[in-house]
N, C-alpha and C positions, 0 to 999 in steps of 0.2 A: 418650572423647568427652565434652565439656563439656555438662552439662545446662543448657539455656537458661533453666530456671526458677531456677537457683541464685542469680543476683543478686537476684531477688525475695525468695527465702527468706532470703538474707543480711540484707537490709534489715529484714524482719520479725523475724528472730532478734535483731537489734541492740536492739530495744525490750525484749525479754525479758531480755537480758543487762544492759541498763541498769538495769532494775528490780532484778535480783539484786545488781548492784554498789551501788546505793543502799542496799539492805538491809544489805550488808556494811559500808557506811560508817556507817549509823545505829546498828548494833550495835557499832561500833568494834572490829571483829574484828582489824584491823591493829594497833591499840594493844595488844590482848590477846596477839597473837602476836609482839610486838616482842622479847620476851626469849627466844624459842625455840619450837620446835614444841609443839603441844598435840593431844591427842585431841579428837574431836568432843564427847565428854562433858565434858571439862575446859573446852573453849571455850564450850560451851553454859552451863555453870555460871557462867562469868565474864560472859557476855553476857545472862544471864537469858533463855535461848531454849530452845525445844523441840528436843532433841538430834537426833531423826530428821530433822526438817525442816531443821535447820542443816546436817546432813550432806549433804543434797541440794544445798543452797546452795553448800557448799564444793566439792562435786564439779564444779559448773558453774564456779565461780570458778577452780578448778584448770585447767579446759579453756581458760579465757581467759588464764591465766598470772599471776593475782594471788597464788595460793598454789600449793604443790606437795605431792603426796602423798609422805610420807617413812616410811610404815608403815601398818599396818592402821588405817583411820579416824583417821589422824594427819596433820596438815598443818603446813607451815612457810610463812612469808611469803617471797615472792620480792622481788627488787629493785623490780619494778614495783608489786607490792602494797604495798611499804613507803611508796609515795607517798600512800597513804590513811591513814597515821598522822597524828595531829593534832599531833605534836611534832617533825616533821621539816621542814627547810627546803624551801620550795617545795611544801608539801603540796597535794595535789589533793582533800583531804577536803571542804573547803567548796565546791570547784568541782563535785564530784559531787552534793552535796546541793542546791546552788542550781539546777543545770541539770536536775535531776530532780524539783524541788519540785512537789508537786501544784498549788500555787498558779499555777505557770507553764503547766500542762498546757492550759488553754483557749486559750492563744496559738497553739500548734501545731494544736489542734483546729479553730481558726478559719481555717486557711490557705486553704481553698477559697474562703471569703468574701473573704479578702484578695486572692487572685489574681483573682477575678472583678471586684472593685471597684477594685483598685489602692490601697486604703486599709487600713491595719492594723486587723483586727477587734479586736485587743487594745486599741489606742489608742482606737478608736471606742466600746468598751464599758467600759473600765477607766481610760482616760487614759494619760498619759505614765508610763513605767515608774518613773522616779525619783520622781515625785510619789506613785505608788502605794506604792512601798517605804517612803516616809516614814511611812505609816500602819501598816507591818508591820515593827517593829524587828528581829525575828528574821530575816526575809528580807533586810533591809537589811544586817544584820551578816554574813550568809553572803556576800552580794554583795561587800561591801567587803573581806572576807578573801580571797575568790576573786580579786578584781582586784589586790590587793596581791601575792598569791603568783604571779600571772601577770606582773605588771609588773616585779618584782625581777629575774628572770632575763633578761627582755628588755632591761631597762636595763643590766644587766651586759654583755649582748651588744653593745649600742651602744657602751659605753665601751671594750670590748676589741677590737672588730672594725672600728670606723670611725676613720680618721685625722683627728684634730682639729688637725693642724698648721696654724698660721696663725690659729686661732680664739682670740680673747682675751675676747670677750664673747658670751654665749649667752642668748637669751630662750626659756624653756620656756612655750609658749603653751597655756593650759588644762592646766597641769602637775599638777593634783591636789595630793597631799601632797609631791610633789617627788622621786619615786623616780628618774626619769631625770636630773634635775638633780644629785642627790646622787651617782649613779654616775659621771657625767661629771666633776664637780668633783673627786671623790676621785682619779680616774685622771689628771686634767690640772690640776695645781696652779696653772698659769698662767692658767686661765680663771676669770672671774667670771660669775655667773649672775643672771638676773632671772626670777622666776616670776610669770606673769600668771594670776590666777584670780578667780573671783567672791569677793566680800568674805566670804561665810559659810564659804568653804573655807579661807581664809588662816590662821585660828588653828591648825588641824590641821597645815597645811604648816609654819608657824613652829615648832611644837613638834617636828615630825619633823626638820626641818633643824637645829635646835639640838641635838637628841639625837645627830645625826651630826657635831656640831662644825663645821657649815658655815654657821651663822647670819650670820657676818661676811663671807661670800663670796657671799651670794645676797640680792638685794633682792626683797622681796615687793610686788607691785603689784596693787591691786584694780581689776578692769575686766572688760569683755566683749569677746571677740575679734571680735564682729560690729561693734563700734564702732571700736576702734582697738587697736593693740599698741604697746609701747614702741619708739621708733625707734632706728636707727643701730647695731644690733648686728651682729657678724660672722656669726652663725648664728641661725636660728630653728627650734626643734624643736617639732613637733606630734605627740605620742605618742598614737596611737589616738583621734584627734580627727576627722579628715576622714571616716572611715567611718561616723560617727554621723549624717551629713547627706546629703541629696540633692545633685545636681550644682549647683543654683542656690545653695543655702546654702553648699556647699563652696567655690564660686567667690567668694562674698562673704567668707568667712573668709580664703581665700588672697589675695584682693584687699587685705584689711587688712594682711596680712603684706608683700605686694609694695610697698605704699605706704610702709611703714615701713623697708624694707630698702635698704641702700646697693647700688650697682650691682655691687659685688664680693662681696656677701653670699651666704650659702648657706641654702637651705631643706632641712630634714631631716624627712621624714615617716616615722613608725614605723607601718606598716600591714601587713596581709596582702595579698600581691600574687598574684592568681589566675593560673594558666596560661591562655593564650588557646586552648589546644586542649582535647580531651575527657578528658585524664588526670584521675584522681581527685585531689582536694585537700581538705584539712581546711576551707579557707576557703569552698569551694563549699557544703559542708554548713552551715557557720556562717552563710552568707548567707541560708539559709532561715529560720534563727532570727532574724536581723536583720529580714528581711521581715515575720515574724510579730509581733515584739515592738515594733520601733521604727518600722516603716512607711517613714519617709524615709531611714533608715540603710541602707547597703549596702556589701558588699565589692566591690572592683574588680580588673580584670585589669591587666596591665602596659600594654596598649594603651589601656585606658580612663584609666589614670593619666597616660599620655603626653598624651592629648588634653586632659584636665582641666587639667594643668599648663600646656600651651601656651595655653589660653584665659585662664589667669590671669597670663600673662606670664613663664612659666618654661620651661626646657628640662631634661628629665631627663638627668642626667650619670652616675649610678651607682645600682646596687641591691645592697645587702649583705644576705646571709641572716642571720637572727637566730633564737634559740630560739622555741618555740611557733608554728612555721610562719609567723613574721612576717618582715618585711624592713625595712631602712632605705632609703628612697628619697632620694637626693641630687638636688637641682635647683638651677639657677642662673638669675638673672634674664636675660631675653633682651635 
């Protein structure tokens, strides 16, 4: 018989396990285990840690599946645990450290105030996250590394799983350093890209695109998607943009795209699409973080995206599943 208290304890336990995983990341245990199993004593010497305490940590991490016991007080890294290595593609090391950083703890602690007022307690007390991180270079570096490691597999998923037949010109709206543009252009040599970003972001985007030998196939345009986007392209991609804004702002952004888009154009949104029923989903938990930290940002369900797109003059035509619980939403002008 299922204990009705189990779901409550599962949630509480998750905070304890997150703290343990952060410590494993801070000590770089995964890096030290990369070459093979170690005893707790050997690992403690490399991590500069107290061996008995580290042994208790490893026991818990083994129960989570990040390491496995391969002998008495001896642990080996698992495939999942290897994602905490700092030298592996798509590492989650920075993601763990950023999302468990003590600096961010007040955001979740202020959730009750946020829910009562409808305004992010974090924004009210500390300001916009991006402005705050500008004064904390270490936190900003973690965030940027985390976003890059998250964007690269999602971008690869877009390039591999979506059919770009008929697309010759693509505008990446708010495209950051150009990870989505790069993946799409590499997979589709016939496409030329335009990346729209704020002026201060473009030097990093130019450097990245040139490092990928794509500088001659992608035009960089300084601008604000609230004002206007480059007109006349076959497709407009917004990767993790819409979820940063409330419905009014999102409609404004989508309106800018709709105005620029030809009648046979395509809108491509890379976002998390929540199920409309009660089933668990990563995005539902992430939405609480969005509520705490960004205030106006939110994750949306398929039905909510359908309504939002219709108000902006689009109709949803397809949803393609991507890595990291994300999806690519295709929409066409009505």
